C-alpha positions as CSV (number, residue, x, y, z in Angstrom):
1,X,145.8,69.3,-36.3
2,X,143.1,67.3,-38.1
3,X,142.3,67.1,-41.8
4,X,141.0,70.6,-42.3
5,X,143.9,72.3,-40.5
6,X,146.5,70.1,-42.4
7,X,144.8,71.3,-45.7
8,X,144.9,74.9,-44.6
9,X,148.5,74.9,-43.3
10,X,149.9,73.0,-46.4
11,X,148.3,75.7,-48.6
12,X,149.9,78.5,-46.5
13,X,153.3,76.7,-46.8
14,X,153.3,76.8,-50.6
15,X,155.6,79.8,-50.8
16,X,158.3,77.7,-49.2
17,X,158.5,75.5,-52.4
18,X,161.8,76.3,-54.1
19,X,163.4,77.5,-50.8
20,X,166.6,75.8,-49.6
21,X,167.0,74.8,-46.0
22,X,170.1,76.4,-44.6
23,X,169.9,75.6,-40.9
24,X,168.2,72.8,-38.9
25,X,167.9,72.8,-35.2
26,X,166.2,69.7,-33.8
27,X,165.5,69.0,-30.1
28,X,166.8,72.3,-28.7
29,X,164.1,72.2,-26.0
30,X,163.8,68.6,-24.8
31,X,160.3,67.3,-24.6
32,X,159.4,63.8,-23.5
33,X,156.6,63.5,-26.0
34,X,158.3,65.1,-29.0
35,X,158.7,62.3,-31.5
36,X,161.4,62.2,-34.2
37,X,162.5,59.6,-36.7
38,X,165.7,58.3,-35.2
39,X,168.1,60.7,-33.4
40,X,167.1,64.4,-34.1
41,X,170.8,65.2,-33.9
42,X,171.1,63.7,-37.4
43,X,168.5,66.0,-38.9
44,X,171.0,68.8,-39.9
45,X,173.1,66.4,-41.9
46,X,170.0,64.9,-43.5
47,X,168.3,68.2,-44.4
48,X,170.7,71.2,-44.6
49,X,171.3,72.3,-48.2
50,X,168.1,70.5,-49.4
51,X,165.5,72.4,-51.5
52,X,161.8,72.0,-50.8
53,X,160.1,70.7,-54.0
54,X,156.6,69.9,-52.9
55,X,154.2,70.4,-49.9
56,X,150.9,68.7,-49.4
57,X,148.5,67.5,-46.8
58,X,147.8,63.8,-46.2
59,X,144.9,63.3,-43.8
60,X,146.0,65.0,-40.6
61,X,149.7,65.3,-41.7
62,X,151.6,68.0,-43.6
63,X,154.3,66.6,-45.8
64,X,157.3,68.5,-47.2
65,X,159.4,66.9,-50.0
66,X,162.9,67.5,-51.1
67,X,164.5,65.6,-53.9
68,X,165.1,62.5,-51.7
69,X,163.8,63.3,-48.3
70,X,160.4,63.8,-46.5
71,X,159.7,66.1,-43.6
72,X,156.4,65.1,-41.9
73,X,154.5,67.0,-39.3
74,X,151.8,65.2,-37.4
75,X,149.1,65.8,-34.8
76,X,149.9,67.9,-31.9
77,X,152.6,70.0,-33.6
78,X,152.2,73.8,-33.5
79,X,153.8,75.0,-36.8
80,X,154.6,78.7,-37.3
81,X,156.3,80.6,-40.0
82,X,158.4,83.6,-39.1
83,X,159.8,86.2,-41.4
84,X,163.4,87.6,-41.5
85,X,162.6,90.4,-39.1
86,X,160.4,88.5,-36.7
87,X,161.8,87.2,-33.4
88,X,162.1,83.4,-33.1
89,X,160.8,81.8,-29.9
90,X,163.6,80.7,-27.5
91,X,162.0,77.3,-27.0
92,X,161.2,74.9,-29.8
93,X,161.4,71.3,-30.8
94,X,162.3,71.9,-34.5
95,X,163.5,74.9,-36.5
96,X,164.1,75.0,-40.2
97,X,165.7,78.2,-41.5
98,X,165.6,78.9,-45.3
99,X,167.7,80.8,-47.7
100,X,165.4,83.9,-47.6
101,X,165.9,84.0,-43.8
102,X,162.3,82.9,-43.0
103,X,162.0,80.1,-40.5
104,X,159.5,77.3,-39.8
105,X,159.3,76.7,-36.1
106,X,157.6,73.7,-34.4
107,X,156.7,73.6,-30.8
108,X,154.8,71.0,-28.8
109,X,152.6,71.3,-25.7
110,X,151.3,67.8,-25.1
111,X,152.7,65.5,-27.9
112,X,153.6,65.6,-31.5
113,X,155.6,64.1,-34.3
114,X,158.2,65.8,-36.5
115,X,159.8,63.2,-38.7
116,X,162.6,63.6,-41.2
117,X,163.6,60.6,-43.3
118,X,164.8,59.4,-46.7
119,X,161.8,58.8,-49.0
120,X,160.3,55.3,-48.4
121,X,162.0,54.7,-45.1
122,X,159.2,55.7,-42.7
123,X,157.6,52.7,-40.9
124,X,154.5,54.1,-39.3
125,X,151.1,52.4,-39.6
126,X,149.2,55.6,-39.2
127,X,151.1,57.4,-41.9
128,X,150.7,54.3,-44.1
129,X,147.0,54.3,-43.6
130,X,146.8,58.0,-44.3
131,X,148.6,57.5,-47.6
132,X,146.6,54.4,-48.7
133,X,143.1,55.4,-47.8
134,X,141.1,57.9,-49.8
135,X,140.6,61.4,-48.4
136,X,136.9,62.3,-47.7
137,X,137.7,65.4,-49.8
138,X,138.7,63.3,-52.8
139,X,136.6,61.7,-55.7
140,X,137.7,58.3,-54.4
141,X,135.7,58.7,-51.2
142,X,132.4,57.5,-52.8
143,X,129.1,56.4,-51.4
144,X,130.0,52.9,-52.4
145,X,133.2,53.1,-50.5
146,X,131.4,54.5,-47.4
147,X,128.7,51.8,-47.6
148,X,131.5,49.2,-47.6
149,X,133.0,50.8,-44.5
150,X,129.7,50.7,-42.6
151,X,129.0,47.2,-43.7
152,X,132.4,46.0,-42.4
153,X,132.3,47.9,-39.1
154,X,131.3,46.1,-35.9
155,X,127.6,46.8,-35.6
156,X,127.7,47.7,-31.9
157,X,130.2,50.6,-32.5
158,X,129.0,54.0,-31.6
159,X,128.9,56.7,-34.3
160,X,131.9,58.4,-32.6
161,X,133.9,55.1,-32.5
162,X,133.0,54.4,-36.2
163,X,134.3,57.8,-37.3
164,X,137.4,58.3,-35.1
165,X,138.9,54.9,-34.4
166,X,141.0,52.3,-36.3
167,X,142.0,54.9,-38.9
168,X,138.8,54.3,-40.9
169,X,139.0,57.9,-42.1
170,X,142.5,59.2,-41.4
171,X,142.6,62.8,-40.3
172,X,139.0,62.7,-38.9
173,X,139.3,63.0,-35.1
174,X,137.3,64.0,-32.1
175,X,137.4,67.6,-32.9
176,X,135.8,67.7,-36.4
177,X,133.4,64.8,-35.7
178,X,131.3,67.1,-33.4
179,X,129.9,69.2,-36.2
180,X,129.8,66.3,-38.6
181,X,127.5,64.4,-36.4
182,X,125.4,67.5,-35.5
183,X,124.9,68.3,-39.2
184,X,123.8,64.7,-39.8
185,X,121.5,64.8,-36.8
186,X,123.2,61.7,-35.2
187,X,124.1,61.4,-31.5
188,X,127.8,60.5,-30.9
189,X,126.8,57.5,-28.8
190,X,124.2,56.1,-31.3
191,X,125.1,52.6,-32.5
192,X,125.8,52.1,-36.1
193,X,123.4,49.2,-36.4
194,X,120.5,51.6,-35.5
195,X,121.2,53.9,-38.5
196,X,118.7,53.8,-41.3
197,X,119.7,54.1,-44.9
198,X,118.6,57.7,-44.8
199,X,120.8,58.3,-41.7
200,X,123.8,56.8,-43.5
201,X,123.2,59.1,-46.5
202,X,123.1,62.1,-44.2
203,X,126.3,61.0,-42.4
204,X,128.1,60.5,-45.7
205,X,127.0,63.9,-47.0
206,X,127.9,65.6,-43.7
207,X,131.4,64.1,-43.7
208,X,132.2,65.5,-47.1
209,X,130.4,68.8,-46.8
210,X,131.5,69.7,-43.3
211,X,135.1,68.8,-43.8
212,X,135.2,70.7,-47.1
213,X,133.7,73.8,-45.5
214,X,136.2,73.6,-42.6
215,X,139.1,73.3,-45.1
216,X,137.8,76.1,-47.3
217,X,137.6,78.4,-44.3
218,X,141.2,77.8,-43.3
219,X,140.5,75.4,-40.5
220,X,138.4,75.6,-37.3
221,X,138.3,78.7,-35.1
222,X,139.5,76.4,-32.2
223,X,142.8,75.8,-34.0
224,X,145.7,78.1,-35.2
225,X,147.1,78.4,-38.7
226,X,150.6,78.9,-39.9
227,X,150.6,82.6,-38.7
228,X,149.1,81.8,-35.3
229,X,145.7,83.0,-36.2
230,X,142.5,81.1,-35.6
231,X,140.8,79.4,-38.5
232,X,137.8,81.0,-40.2
233,X,135.4,78.1,-39.7
234,X,133.1,78.9,-36.8
235,X,132.5,75.7,-34.9
236,X,128.9,74.8,-34.0
237,X,129.8,72.4,-31.2
238,X,133.2,72.8,-29.5
239,X,134.7,73.7,-26.1
240,X,134.4,77.4,-27.2
241,X,130.7,77.3,-28.1
242,X,130.0,75.3,-24.9
243,X,131.8,77.8,-22.7
244,X,129.9,80.6,-24.4
245,X,126.7,78.7,-23.7
246,X,125.6,79.0,-27.3
247,X,122.2,77.3,-27.7
248,X,121.5,74.8,-30.5
249,X,121.2,76.7,-33.7
250,X,118.3,74.6,-34.9
251,X,116.0,74.2,-31.8
252,X,117.5,76.8,-29.5
253,X,117.8,74.2,-26.8
254,X,120.8,73.6,-24.5
255,X,124.0,71.9,-25.7
256,X,125.2,69.0,-23.6
257,X,128.7,67.9,-22.8
258,X,129.9,64.5,-21.7
259,X,133.2,62.6,-21.4
260,X,133.1,59.6,-23.8
261,X,135.9,57.4,-25.2
262,X,138.7,59.5,-23.9
263,X,137.4,62.9,-25.0
264,X,134.5,65.3,-24.7
265,X,131.5,65.0,-26.9
266,X,129.0,67.9,-27.5
267,X,125.4,67.3,-28.7
268,X,121.9,68.6,-28.7
269,X,119.7,65.9,-27.1
270,X,116.7,67.1,-29.0
271,X,118.2,67.2,-32.5
272,X,120.5,64.3,-32.0
273,X,118.4,61.5,-30.6
274,X,120.3,58.6,-29.1
């Protein structure tokens, strides 16, 4: 779940506003990389009987608010909404059942965070950065702000490292950066200090336009929404397009794949010169 998926899922969750949480089950299926705020056994006492007042996305997080509490879903959490007549999965790491008998069910494959806490009592630097820094989909994410980011970044950073490390742009990760860099015509390994002013303009525009398109389409087709359906944004460069051997949509040349900085990168060596 990166920024576009968080936007899409938070929009799908809006009908839950005004619903009251009747039952909370946390940690039913133990998972070594399921992260909670404190002991999940305390979640029922904290949340049961509380009414959802507001739901929004913050970078790559989805945040639900009651009058005094926050429920926060982070990267790696599969969030699904089930109606009254639908069968709930046997295994899950968090279940919230509401007064209309619908249920929000969270499961984790690799790792993920499902935090519940009184407002203002979450000490997490990633969450803090997500709240403090402007979203690239907001008016506060200006060219001037972006120029300051590039000026302050270490000049030997690669384009991928610049976009996806140190929480420079919270919610922008290895998944979405593939199309961002392709649309800007910039190779993931290209150093920031080699970018011209024109390159930086293209990168700034691509960050905003690509992420907005992904969000408007309900997230990427490589990720699932609240109903378990793939997002409507068709990725240009991803594991799916690489497996399908899709050629570059600009030059019709082959797409390359490499392992770099702990994850795969996809690029067209003709259109994205290093």
